[in-house]
C-alpha positions in Angstrom: 4.0 10.7 -7.2 1.4 10.5 -4.4 3.4 8.2 -2.6 6.8 10.0 -2.5 4.3 13.1 -1.3 2.8 11.3 1.7 6.1 10.7 3.2 7.9 13.3 2.1 6.0 16.2 2.5 7.6 15.9 6.8 10.3 14.7 5.9 13.6 15.6 7.7 17.0 15.1 8.8 19.1 14.9 11.5 23.1 14.8 12.0 24.3 11.2 10.6 26.2 10.4 14.3 23.2 11.2 16.8 20.5 9.6 14.6 22.8 6.1 14.7 24.0 6.8 18.5 20.4 6.9 19.3 18.4 5.5 16.9 20.9 2.5 15.7 23.0 1.6 18.6 24.7 -1.6 19.4 23.7 -2.8 22.8 26.6 -3.3 25.0 27.4 -7.0 26.0 25.6 -7.9 29.8 28.2 -7.1 32.8 30.9 -5.9 30.3 29.7 -2.0 29.8 33.6 -1.3 28.6 33.3 -3.8 26.1 33.1 -2.7 22.9 30.8 -4.4 20.3 31.7 -3.1 17.5 35.6 -3.1 17.5 35.1 -6.6 18.3 33.1 -7.2 14.9 35.7 -5.3 13.1 38.3 -7.5 14.5 36.2 -10.2 13.2 35.7 -9.4 9.7 39.0 -8.3 9.5 40.3 -12.0 10.3 38.0 -13.1 7.8 39.2 -11.2 5.2 35.7 -9.8 4.6 37.6 -5.9 5.2 40.3 -5.6 4.0 42.7 -3.2 6.5 45.0 -2.2 4.1 43.1 -1.5 1.2 40.4 0.2 3.3 37.9 -1.7 1.2 35.2 -4.3 1.8 35.8 -7.2 -0.3 34.4 -8.1 -4.3 33.0 -3.8 -4.6 34.0 -2.2 -7.3 37.4 0.1 -7.6 37.0 2.9 -10.1 34.7 3.3 -13.4 37.1 0.9 -15.1 36.1 -2.2 -12.8 32.5 -1.0 -13.2 33.1 -1.4 -17.3 34.4 -4.5 -16.2 31.5 -5.7 -14.2 28.9 -4.3 -16.7 30.7 -6.1 -19.5 30.5 -9.5 -17.6 26.7 -8.6 -16.4 25.6 -8.0 -19.6 27.1 -11.2 -21.8 27.3 -9.0 -24.9 23.5 -7.6 -24.7 22.8 -4.8 -26.3 21.0 -1.9 -24.7 22.4 -2.7 -21.1 25.6 -1.0 -21.9 24.7 2.8 -20.3 22.3 2.9 -23.9 19.1 4.8 -23.3 15.9 2.6 -22.6 12.7 3.3 -23.8 11.8 5.8 -21.6 14.9 8.2 -22.8 16.9 7.3 -19.6 20.0 5.8 -19.0 20.2 2.1 -18.0 22.2 2.0 -15.2 20.7 -1.3 -14.2 24.0 -3.3 -14.9 26.3 -1.0 -13.6 23.9 -1.3 -10.1 24.0 -4.9 -10.1 27.9 -4.5 -9.3 27.0 -3.0 -6.4 24.4 -5.8 -5.4 26.0 -8.5 -4.7 29.2 -7.6 -2.8 27.1 -5.4 -0.4 24.6 -8.5 0.4 28.2 -10.5 1.1 29.3 -7.3 3.2 26.0 -7.8 5.1 25.8 -11.0 5.4 29.6 -11.1 6.8 28.3 -8.9 9.8 25.5 -10.8 10.7 27.7 -14.0 10.8 29.9 -12.2 13.0 26.9 -11.4 15.3 25.7 -14.7 15.8 29.3 -15.8 17.3 29.3 -12.6 19.7 29.6 -14.2 23.5 26.5 -13.2 25.9 24.9 -11.3 22.9 22.1 -13.1 21.3 21.0 -11.9 17.8 17.1 -11.0 18.6 16.1 -10.6 14.9 17.6 -13.2 12.7 17.1 -12.2 9.3 19.2 -12.9 5.9 20.3 -10.5 2.9 18.9 -11.3 -0.4 19.5 -9.4 -3.7 16.2 -9.3 -5.1 17.5 -7.3 -8.2 20.0 -9.5 -9.5 17.8 -12.9 -8.7 16.6 -14.5 -11.7 13.8 -15.5 -9.6 12.3 -12.6 -8.8 8.9 -11.5 -10.3 9.3 -10.1 -13.2 7.0 -9.6 -16.4 3.7 -7.4 -17.1 2.1 -9.0 -14.0 5.0 -7.9 -11.5 4.3 -5.4 -9.3 6.2 -1.9 -9.5 7.6 -1.8 -6.4 10.7 -4.3 -5.8 13.6 -3.3 -3.7 17.0 -4.2 -5.0 17.9 -5.9 -1.6 16.1 -6.9 0.9 16.7 -8.3 4.6 14.0 -10.9 5.4 13.1 -12.8 8.4 14.4 -16.4 8.5 17.3 -18.0 6.2 17.5 -17.9 2.3 16.2 -21.3 2.4 12.8 -20.2 4.8 11.5 -17.6 2.2 11.8 -20.4 -0.9 9.5 -22.6 1.7 7.4 -19.3 2.4 7.2 -19.0 -1.6 6.4 -22.9 -1.8 3.7 -22.8 0.5 2.4 -19.6 -1.1 2.2 -21.4 -4.3 0.6 -24.6 -2.6 -2.3 -22.1 -1.4 -2.9 -20.6 -3.9 -3.2 -24.0 -6.3 -5.5 -25.6 -3.8 -7.9 -22.3 -4.2 -7.4 -22.4 -7.6 -8.2 -26.5 -8.4 -11.8 -26.1 -8.8 -11.8 -22.6 -10.0 -12.6 -21.4 -13.3 -9.5 -18.9 -13.6 -7.9 -18.7 -16.7 -3.9 -19.6 -16.9 -3.0 -15.7 -17.0 -5.4 -14.9 -14.4 -3.9 -18.0 -12.4 -0.6 -16.5 -13.1 -1.3 -13.2 -12.3 -2.5 -14.7 -8.7 1.1 -16.4 -8.5 2.5 -13.6 -8.7 0.9 -11.6 -6.2 0.7 -14.7 -3.7 4.5 -15.3 -4.4 5.1 -11.4 -3.6 3.1 -11.0 -0.5 5.1 -14.2 0.6 8.1 -11.7 0.3 6.9 -8.3 1.7 5.2 -10.2 5.0 9.0 -11.3 5.6 10.9 -8.2 5.1 12.5 -6.5 7.5 14.8 -4.0 6.0 14.9 -2.7 2.4 17.4 -1.4 0.7 17.7 1.1 -2.3 21.0 0.9 -4.8 22.4 4.0 -7.0 25.6 3.6 -9.1 26.3 6.8 -9.7 27.1 10.5 -7.4 24.0 12.4 -8.8 20.9 12.8 -6.7 19.6 9.9 -4.2 16.0 11.7 -4.4 14.3 9.1 -7.1 16.4 6.5 -4.8 14.9 7.4 -1.8 11.4 7.9 -3.7 12.1 4.4 -4.4 12.6 3.4 -0.7 9.5 5.0 0.4 7.4 2.7 -2.2 9.0 -0.2 -0.1 8.1 1.3 3.3 5.3 2.0 1.9 4.2 -1.7 1.4 5.7 -2.9 4.0 3.1 -1.1 6.0 0.5 -2.1 4.1 1.2 -6.0 4.5 2.7 -5.8 8.1 0.1 -4.9 10.2 2.2 -5.0 13.5 4.8 -2.5 12.5 5.3 0.9 14.2 8.3 1.9 11.8 10.3 0.9 9.6 14.2 1.3 8.5 15.2 1.5 5.3 19.1 2.3 3.4 20.0 3.9 0.0 23.6 2.8 -0.6 25.6 5.3 -3.5 28.7 3.7 -4.9 30.1 3.8 -1.9 28.1 5.8 0.6 25.2 4.9 2.6 22.4 7.3 4.0 19.8 5.5 7.0 16.2 6.5 6.8 13.2 5.7 9.2 9.5 6.1 8.4 6.8 6.1 10.6 3.4 8.0 11.2 5.3 11.4 11.0 7.2 10.9 8.1 10.5 10.7 6.7 13.8 10.9 9.3 17.1 10.6 7.6 20.6 10.6 8.3 22.0 14.3 7.6 25.4 13.1 5.3 25.8 9.6 3.9 29.0 8.0 5.5 31.5 6.0 3.4 31.3 2.5 4.4 34.7 1.5 3.2 36.7 5.0 5.0 34.1 4.4 8.5 33.7 0.8 8.2 32.8 0.9 11.9 29.8 2.8 11.3 28.5 0.3 8.4 29.4 -2.3 11.1 27.2 -0.8 13.7 24.3 -0.1 11.2 24.3 -4.0 10.3 24.2 -5.3 13.8 21.8 -2.9 15.1 19.7 -4.5 12.1 20.1 -7.5 14.0 21.1 -7.2 17.7 18.3 -4.7 18.8 15.3 -6.0 20.1 12.2 -6.0 17.6 10.4 -3.2 19.6 13.5 -0.8 18.7 13.0 -2.3 15.4 9.7 -1.2 14.4 7.6 -3.9 15.4 4.1 -3.4 17.5 5.2 -6.6 20.5 1.7 -5.7 21.6 0.2 -7.8 18.5 0.5 -11.6 18.0 -0.6 -13.6 15.5 -3.7 -15.8 16.5 -3.1 -20.0 15.6 -5.6 -21.9 16.5 -4.3 -25.0 15.8 -1.6 -24.3 18.1 -3.7 -24.5 21.1 -1.0 -24.8 23.5 0.9 -21.7 22.0 -1.8 -19.9 19.7 -0.5 -16.5 20.3 3.0 -15.9 18.5 4.5 -13.0 17.2 5.3 -12.6 13.6 9.0 -12.2 13.6 8.6 -15.6 15.4 10.9 -18.5 14.4 7.7 -20.9 14.3 5.7 -18.5 12.3 5.0 -20.1 8.9 2.7 -18.6 5.5 -0.4 -20.2 6.7 -0.3 -18.7 9.9 -1.5 -15.2 7.7 -3.8 -17.2 5.7 -6.8 -18.0 8.0 -10.4 -18.0 7.5 -11.0 -17.0 3.8 -7.3 -15.4 3.3 -7.3 -13.1 6.8 -4.8 -12.7 8.9 -5.8 -13.1 12.7 -4.3 -11.0 15.2 -4.2 -11.8 18.6 -4.7 -7.7 20.7 -5.3 -6.9 24.3 -7.4 -4.3 25.6 -8.8 -3.4 28.9 -11.8 -4.1 30.1 -15.3 -2.5 30.5 -14.3 -0.8 34.0 -10.4 -1.3 33.3 -9.9 -3.7 35.8 -8.6 -6.7 33.8 -6.8 -6.9 30.6 -8.7 -8.8 28.1 -7.7 -10.9 24.5 -9.3 -9.9 21.1 -9.2 -11.8 18.1 -9.7 -10.5 14.9 -12.1 -11.9 12.4 -11.7 -9.6 9.2 -10.3 -6.4 8.5 -12.9 -4.2 7.5 -10.7 -1.3 6.8 -7.2 -1.0 5.8 -7.5 1.2 2.8 -5.1 4.0 4.4 -3.0 1.6 6.7 -0.1 2.4 4.1 -0.3 6.3 5.3 3.8 7.0 6.3 2.5 10.4 7.3 -0.9 10.4 8.9 -3.8 8.4 10.9 -3.3 4.9 9.1 -6.7 3.8 10.6 -7.6 0.2 10.1 -10.1 -1.1 11.5 -11.0 -5.0 12.5 -14.3 -7.2 13.1 -13.2 -8.6 16.1 -14.7 -11.2 19.2 -12.8 -11.8 22.8 -10.9 -14.5 22.8 -12.9 -16.4 25.9 -16.0 -16.8 23.4 -14.6 -18.7 20.9 -15.3 -22.0 21.2 -18.7 -21.3 23.0 -22.0 -22.8 22.4 -24.6 -22.4 24.9 -26.5 -19.7 23.5 -24.7 -19.7 19.5 -23.8 -16.7 19.7 -20.5 -14.3 20.0 -20.6 -11.1 20.4 -18.8 -8.8 17.7 -16.6 -5.5 18.6 -15.0 -3.5 16.3 -11.5 -2.7 17.2 -10.0 0.7 14.9 -6.2 1.2 15.3 -5.2 4.7 14.8 -2.0 6.8 15.0 -3.4 10.0 16.6 -1.5 13.4 16.7 -0.8 14.3 20.4 -2.7 17.5 21.6 -5.6 16.3 19.9 -8.6 15.2 21.5 -8.7 11.6 22.5 -11.7 9.8 20.7 -12.4 7.8 23.9 -13.0 10.6 26.1 -15.5 12.5 23.6 -17.5 9.4 23.7 -17.0 9.3 27.1 -18.8 12.7 27.9 -22.1 11.1 26.1 -24.8 10.6 29.4 -24.6 6.8 30.8 -27.9 4.5 30.4 -29.7 6.6 27.4 -30.8 3.8 26.0 -33.0 5.8 23.2 -31.8 8.6 21.8 -28.0 7.8 22.7 -28.2 4.6 20.6 -27.9 7.1 17.5 -24.3 7.2 18.3 -21.3 4.0 18.4 -21.3 2.6 22.1 -17.3 2.7 23.1 -16.3 -0.4 25.2 -12.6 0.4 26.1 -9.7 2.6 24.9 -5.9 3.3 25.3 -2.7 4.5 23.9 -0.4 1.3 23.1 2.1 1.2 25.3 5.6 -0.8 24.0 8.7 -1.5 26.4 6.8 -0.1 29.4 5.6 3.3 28.0 3.9 4.8 25.3 6.0 5.1 22.0 5.2 8.3 20.4 7.1 8.8 17.4 9.2 12.1 18.4 10.0 11.3 22.3 10.3 7.7 21.9 10.8 6.1 18.4 13.1 9.3 17.1 14.6 10.2 20.5 13.9 14.0 20.5 16.2 14.5 17.5 17.1 17.9 16.5 16.1 17.7 13.2 16.3 19.9 9.6 13.9 20.2 6.6 15.4 19.8 3.4 13.9 20.3 0.0 13.6 17.5 -2.5 12.7 18.8 -6.0 12.4 15.6 -7.7 9.9 14.3 -5.3 8.2 17.3 -4.2 4.6 17.7 -5.5 2.0 20.3 -3.9 -0.9 18.3 -2.1 -4.1 19.5 -3.2 -6.5 18.0 -0.7 -7.2 19.2 3.2 -4.4 17.6 6.1 -6.9 17.1 9.0 -4.3 17.1 11.3 -2.6 20.7 10.5 0.2 19.4 9.5 1.8 21.4 6.1 4.0 19.8 3.3 7.9 20.3 3.2 9.8 20.9 0.4 13.2 18.4 0.5 16.1 18.4 -1.2 18.7 15.6 -1.0 22.2 14.9 -2.9 24.8 12.6 -2.1 27.1 13.9 0.6 25.3 17.1 0.7 22.3 19.0 2.5 20.6 22.0 1.4 18.2 23.7 4.3 15.1 25.3 3.4 12.7 27.0 5.3 9.6 28.0 3.6 7.2 30.1 5.5 4.6 27.7 5.8 6.1 25.0 7.2 5.0 23.7 10.5 6.7 21.0 12.5 4.9 17.6 12.1 3.0 16.4 15.6 4.4 13.6 17.5 1.6 10.8 17.3 1.0 8.0 19.2 -0.5 4.4 18.9 -4.1 4.6 20.1 -6.8 2.0 19.7 -10.1 2.0 20.8 -12.8 -0.9 20.8 -16.3 -0.5 20.1 -19.4 -2.6 20.4 -21.3 -0.9 17.4 -21.3 -2.6 14.3 -23.1 -2.2 11.1 -22.5 -1.2 7.1 -22.0 2.4 5.3 -25.0 3.9 4.7 -25.0 3.4 0.7 -25.6 -0.2 1.8 -29.3 0.7 2.7 -32.0 -2.2 1.8 -34.8 0.5 0.8 -36.1 4.0 0.8 -37.6 3.4 3.8 -34.0 2.0 5.6 -32.1 5.3 4.2 -34.9 7.8 5.4 -34.4 5.8 8.8 -31.3 5.8 9.1 -31.0 9.5 7.3 -33.3 10.7 10.5 -31.2 8.8 13.2 -28.2 10.4 12.0 -29.6 13.6 12.6 -30.7 12.6 16.0 -27.6 10.7 17.3 -25.7 14.2 15.4 -28.0 16.6 17.7 -27.4 14.4 20.9 -23.7 14.6 20.5 -24.3 18.6 20.3 -26.5 18.9 22.9 -26.1 16.1 24.9 -22.6 15.6 25.1 -21.1 19.3 23.7 -19.2 17.8 20.8 -19.0 18.7 17.3 -18.6 15.6 15.1 -17.0 17.5 12.2 -16.3 14.8 10.1 -19.7 13.3 8.7 -19.4 11.2 5.7 -21.0 8.2 3.9 -18.4 5.6 6.0 -19.4 7.1 9.6 -22.8 6.6 9.4 -24.1 3.0 9.7 -26.8 1.0 9.5 -26.4 -1.5 12.4 -28.3 -4.6 12.5 -30.3 -5.4 15.5 -31.4 -8.9 14.5 -29.3 -11.7 13.0 -30.5 -11.4 9.3 -30.1 -7.7 9.4 -33.7 -6.5 8.7 -34.5 -4.9 11.8 -31.9 -1.7 12.1 -31.1 1.2 13.4 -28.9 4.0 12.1 -25.9 5.6 14.3 -22.7 7.9 13.4 -19.1 7.0 14.9 -16.1 8.4 14.2 -15.0 11.4 16.6 -11.7 11.5 15.6 -12.0 14.9 14.6 -14.8 15.9 17.0 -14.4 19.5 18.9 -16.1 19.4 22.6 -17.5 22.7 24.3 -18.0 23.8 27.8 -20.0 26.5 26.4 -23.8 26.8 26.6 -26.1 29.1 25.7 -29.6 29.1 28.1 -32.9 29.6 26.2 -35.0 32.6 26.7 -38.6 31.5 28.4 -41.2 32.8 25.8 -42.9 36.7 26.9 -45.9 37.7 25.8 -46.7 41.1 23.7 -48.6 42.5 26.6 -45.2 41.8 29.0 -42.4 43.5 26.8 -41.1 47.0 27.3 -41.6 50.2 25.1 -38.9 49.7 22.8 -39.3 45.9 22.0 -43.1 47.0 21.0 -41.9 49.7 18.6 -39.1 47.0 17.1 -42.4 44.4 16.5 -44.5 47.3 15.1 -41.8 48.3 13.0 -40.7 44.9 11.7 -44.1 44.0 11.2 -44.7 47.5 9.0 -41.6 46.4 6.9 -43.3 42.7 6.3 -46.5 43.9 5.2 -45.2 46.8 3.2 -42.7 44.2 1.6 -44.5 40.7 1.4 -48.0 41.9 2.2 -48.1 39.7 6.0 -47.0 40.2 9.3 -45.2 37.5 12.3 -47.3 37.2 15.2 -45.4 37.8 18.6 -44.3 34.4 19.3 -42.6 34.5 15.8 -41.0 37.6 16.7 -39.8 36.9 20.4 -38.0 34.0 18.8 -36.5 35.8 16.2 -35.6 39.0 18.0 -33.8 36.7 21.0 -32.1 33.9 18.3 -30.6 37.6 15.9 -30.0 39.8 19.4 -32.6 42.1 17.9 -30.9 42.3 14.5 -34.2 43.6 12.4 -32.4 43.2 9.2 -31.7 39.3 9.8 -35.4 38.9 11.0 -36.8 40.1 7.6 -34.3 37.9 5.9 -35.3 34.6 8.0 -38.8 35.5 7.2 -38.6 36.1 3.9 -37.0 33.4 2.6 -38.9 30.8 4.8 -42.1 32.2 3.6 -41.6 32.8 0.0 -41.4 28.7 -1.5 -44.7 28.4 0.4 -47.8 29.1 -2.0 -50.2 28.4 0.6 -48.8 31.5 3.2 -49.8 33.8 0.0 -52.2 36.3 0.3 -52.7 34.8 3.6 -55.1 37.3 6.0 -53.3 36.5 9.3 -50.0 37.0 10.8 -47.7 34.0 10.3 -46.7 31.9 13.0 -43.8 29.6 14.1 -45.6 26.3 12.8 -45.6 28.5 9.2 -41.9 29.4 9.1 -40.3 26.3 10.8 -39.9 28.6 13.7 -39.1 25.8 16.9 -39.0 28.0 20.2 -35.5 26.8 21.7 -36.6 24.9 25.2 -33.1 23.8 25.8 -29.6 25.1 26.3 -28.0 24.8 23.0 -23.7 24.9 22.8 -22.0 27.4 21.4 -19.0 26.2 19.5 -17.5 29.7 18.1 -15.3 30.2 21.5 -12.2 29.0 19.4 -11.3 31.1 15.8 -9.9 28.3 13.3 -6.9 28.4 11.1 -7.2 27.3 7.9 -4.5 24.5 8.3 -6.9 23.0 10.8 -9.4 22.0 8.7 -11.1 18.9 9.2 -13.7 17.1 7.3 -14.0 14.5 4.3 -13.8 17.0 1.5 -16.5 15.1 -0.8 -18.9 16.4 1.8 -18.1 19.2 3.2 -19.4 22.6 3.0 -18.1 25.1 1.1 -17.7 27.3 4.2 -15.4 24.7 5.9 -13.3 24.2 2.9 -12.6 27.8 1.8 -13.4 29.4 5.3 -14.9 32.0 3.4 -18.8 32.8 3.6 -21.1 31.8 1.2 -22.8 35.6 1.2 -19.5 37.2 0.4 -16.8 39.1 2.1 -17.2 38.7 6.2 -14.4 39.6 8.4 -15.9 37.3 10.8 -14.0 34.0 10.8 -15.9 30.3 9.6 -15.7 28.1 12.5 -17.7 24.7 12.4 -20.8 24.4 13.5 -23.8 22.5 13.3 -25.2 23.8 10.4 -21.6 22.8 8.7 -22.5 18.8 9.3 -25.8 19.1 8.9 -25.0 19.9 5.3 -22.2 17.4 4.9 -25.0 15.1 5.5 -26.9 16.9 2.9 -24.3 15.8 0.8 -24.3 12.4 1.7 -27.5 12.0 0.3 -27.1 13.4 -2.7 -23.8 11.3 -3.3 -26.3 7.9 -2.7 -29.0 9.3 -5.0 -26.4 10.4 -7.6 -24.1 7.2 -7.9 -25.8 4.4 -6.5 -28.5 2.5 -8.5 -30.5 1.2 -5.8 -30.5 -0.7 -2.6 -26.8 -2.7 -1.7 -24.5 0.2 -2.5 -23.6 -0.6 -6.0 -22.6 1.7 -8.1 -24.3 3.1 -11.2 -23.9 1.2 -14.1 -22.7 4.2 -16.2 -20.3 5.4 -13.5 -18.1 2.9 -13.4 -14.6 2.8 -14.7 -15.0 -0.3 -17.1 -18.2 1.2 -18.6 -17.0 4.9 -19.2 -17.3 6.2 -22.4 -14.0 9.0 -23.8 -16.6 11.7 -23.7 -18.1 12.1 -20.2 -21.6 12.1 -19.6 -23.5 14.9 -18.1 -24.0 12.9 -14.7 -20.2 11.8 -14.7 -19.4 16.0 -14.8 -21.7 16.5 -12.0 -20.5 13.8 -9.6 -16.5 14.9 -10.8 -17.7 18.3 -10.0 -19.4 18.2 -6.7 -17.5 15.0 -5.0 -14.2 13.8 -7.1 -12.6 16.8 -7.8 -9.9 18.7 -6.0 -10.6 21.0 -3.5 -11.1 24.0 -4.9 -13.0 23.0 -7.8 -15.4 21.4 -5.1 -16.2 23.9 -3.5 -16.7 26.5 -6.3 -19.4 24.6 -7.3 -20.9 24.6 -4.1 -21.2 27.6 -3.8 -22.0 28.6 -7.8 -25.1 25.9 -6.6 -25.7 28.4 -3.4 -26.0 31.8 -5.4 -28.4 30.0 -8.0 -30.5 28.2 -5.4 -33.0 26.8 -8.8 -29.8 25.0 -10.2 -30.6 22.0 -8.3 -33.9 21.4 -8.7 -33.4 22.1 -12.3 -29.6 20.7 -13.4 -28.9 18.4 -10.3 -32.2 16.2 -9.6 -33.0 14.9 -13.0 -30.0 13.2 -13.0 -30.6 11.4 -9.6 -31.3 7.4 -10.4 -35.2 7.2 -10.8 -35.1 4.9 -7.8 -34.7 7.8 -5.6 -37.2 10.0 -7.0 -39.3 9.9 -4.3 -36.4 11.8 -2.5 -36.7 14.7 -4.4 -39.1 17.2 -2.5 -37.0 16.0 0.5 -33.8 17.1 -0.9 -35.3 20.4 -2.2 -36.4 21.2 1.4 -33.3 20.6 3.2 -31.2 22.8 0.8 -33.7 25.5 1.2 -33.9 24.9 4.8 -29.5 25.1 4.7 -29.9 28.4 2.7 -32.2 29.9 5.3 -29.7 28.8 8.3 -26.8 30.7 6.4 -28.4 33.7 5.2 -29.7 34.3 8.8 -27.1 32.7 11.3 -27.0 31.6 14.3 -29.8 28.5 13.1 -29.8 26.6 16.6 -33.2 24.6 15.7 -31.6 23.1 12.1 -31.8 20.0 13.4 -35.6 20.1 14.4 -36.1 21.5 10.9 -34.1 18.8 8.8 -35.9 16.4 11.1 -39.2 17.3 10.7 -39.0 17.8 6.8 -37.6 14.0 7.1 -40.6 12.6 9.3 -42.6 14.5 7.0 -41.3 12.5 3.4 -41.5 8.9 5.5 -45.5 9.4 6.3 -45.5 10.4 2.8 -43.7 7.4 1.7 -45.9 5.1 4.0 -48.7 6.5 2.2 -47.8 4.1 -0.5 -48.9 0.9 -1.1 -46.0 -1.0 -0.5 -44.7 -3.6 -3.5 -46.1 -7.2 -3.3 -42.6 -8.6 -3.7 -39.4 -7.4 -3.0 -37.2 -5.9 -5.2 -34.3 -8.2 -6.4 -31.7 -5.8 -5.2 -33.3 -5.7 -1.5 -33.1 -9.5 -1.6 -29.3 -9.5 -2.6 -28.5 -6.8 -0.1 -30.7 -8.9 2.7 -28.5 -12.0 1.5 -25.1 -10.3 1.5 -26.0 -9.1 5.0 -27.2 -12.5 6.2 -23.7 -14.0 5.1 -21.6 -10.9 7.1 -23.1 -11.3 10.2 -22.7 -15.2 10.0 -18.8 -14.8 9.8 -18.2 -14.5 13.4 -20.5 -18.1 13.7 -18.4 -19.3 11.2 -15.2 -18.4 12.2 -16.1 -19.5 15.5 -16.8 -23.3 14.2 -13.1 -22.9 12.3 -11.1 -21.7 14.9 -12.6 -24.4 17.4 -12.1 -27.2 14.5 -8.7 -26.1 14.2 -7.5 -26.2 17.9 -9.1 -30.0 18.0 -7.6 -31.0 14.8 -3.6 -29.6 15.1 -1.6 -30.0 12.0 1.4 -32.3 11.9 5.0 -31.2 13.0 6.9 -29.6 9.8 10.2 -29.1 10.2 11.1 -25.3 9.7 13.7 -24.5 8.0 15.3 -22.2 10.8 15.7 -25.8 12.5 18.9 -27.9 12.8 20.8 -24.5 12.6 24.5 -25.2 13.8 25.1 -24.2 17.2 23.1 -21.3 17.0 20.0 -21.8 18.9 20.5 -18.5 22.0 17.2 -17.3 22.9 14.8 -19.7 21.3 16.2 -18.4 17.8 18.3 -19.3 15.3 21.4 -17.2 13.8 21.6 -16.6 10.1 24.0 -14.9 7.6 23.6 -13.4 4.2 25.5 -16.6 2.6 24.8 -19.5 4.7 22.6 -22.3 4.2 21.5 -23.6 7.2 
């Protein structure tokens, strides 16, 4: 039920009249401010008998239960199991009863659409037709059909246009499968998927029908599924509107990236017909931006060189425009130039990440590989610069990612190259203003939190934007308010875009061990550079945020970089280093403490420390003798060559690096438990739980550099445990299709440390910390053999983290781990290289070559398409009688233009 949780956990309702007035207002006629458009439409609908004013009822709707029974019998045709009996799931089958409402609803909505097109001086903005998908025998059915199928939809275009899209989708599939080896069943599955996509690309408004007066929560849940599907297929939707119809009552719902917002009390369409008219008319008469479209995004059609950019809701758009090179949808998006002096158009070549684009309550991040439009067709040097465009809904109040990148010093081409490079960024403006979800989409409506027991599920993962789950109850005609103690208002969100010059592949796509180590090393250097030179803590280290970036056309020469500062934390506080002072210049008190510390060390461990070690640790730990003893004991215990040494231990012996530059201080802000920002599979126990490794401690856990370095450790552990070598392929024994009923010990390890709920991951990491040797004796034996050479590094890394946690702070943690990685790299370099490349390395290099060649292929495809435009095709929009207003054609629910 995670689909419902995604939106329901921040669901709210507003007073119905306020909702309709602010979100679905019917525009006024220009130059006629006193003309009431709804009254005018009402008069037209009464005159056409669509609404019976004497009976106060829309035509065709059931009147009472007796008429419902007649409808049920007519629909069933005498068949069994559609007569209200229980289905296989033990639930009452009300589908046939619901069908009695589908066609009348479509007819009424279609009649309102028809009346809208005849309004004088008020053109229809978004032309659509209402379709009964539930009763449609041509709809997707059978085992191959998706679970998500709304009862009624308003789709862009006419019925004929919709059918033409499905036919075109079938033709595209037939051409794609013509030379393939697919079985008939596989082709059938693809046909259903293609036909379904043709529908969802055109859905304007989904409607769920409910036949009884019970709780409407399940119907709202299904509506959420439809809305989510729209977000998944329509990348240019900012929000989605939907309806739930229960016998005679309608509730209206809006879903943006701040969750679900609905009308507090459903209204009766028969007793309040003008409200129903207002809703349906507004869905046709408001402009696309007011109805949820992102007008800053356009489809790119190279085959139409005179008009290559077009909005997805334009009448000239065809199914083929969503299927460019290799089936990709190519979007044109304007962004600021590097210096912000002008606007530049960028075209998407390939979607790099849309895994969370359908999120209804969160960032809903989409990432594209893009090129500058003006570079398309350029052949002078045979190369086109590729960029990465990231789009997300940022919570207002969070730091802008671009500002964090902007804190990096300019012109640093060495160390700074290990951090992503920003080209430009902006918060998107729609209709002359940045439209955040609260003030510009929801119009600052006063809202109430609700409780929904049927839909509610407790969220078991951390929300990085401090939004709490909320409880909502929805019943027909009534609402019940609840104010849980943990409820927090969902913050407003604003659509943000970030254009990066950095392109690469996640660290799991390494080509060999030397490259893997080099990328880890670069990530450590990049993280340190962010901290020390920009005062920014990353706070979300993960496999996807550490990139292998190509530096040549073949992808053989690479460099590691860290990206994604979505959850970065800036600081203005820095701690200056203390210059070393030799022992002869110390005051008497410090000398006494030095002698006392050495006496204790010799008594316990039979060795002492020199003055440089003591001076560094004394200043680091503010004179805490017990912490100095902890550090020295832990740092020396695993180094056999130090046992019985006859001299004081030095900085080199104990991995103590004197500080020579100021270090950032990220402890200035005490966190709250709800503000954790991290990717759970790679996070420290301390970050996940706000608890300390070494037991109760009144001091709050503040995310710092050590936690990020530990996250990189868990990234490395994950690669060694779950990958079978170069190229990112998951180990054979971990693939779902190869899993037996009884999980192996490897599967249990991966689940407990990476794939389980947050509390399980945290508990296992805490146990591993308290039982240090378990890493080497239990975890590492299950590394894939390819990674055996990394085992000593993993032990040393865990040891250094262990020391850092028991004797904080650890200002030199970066240098310590960097040294350990460099030592491992030198050891591996001493091993003779194989005479031939590993087959997996060869395959990965071939994949990179193909991936890097995609921009060139796109350039050739776009250039060729522009040179050979397709023949003109008569659209189903064209030829509609007398309705060519504003370049659009008017449609009705039942018309066949």
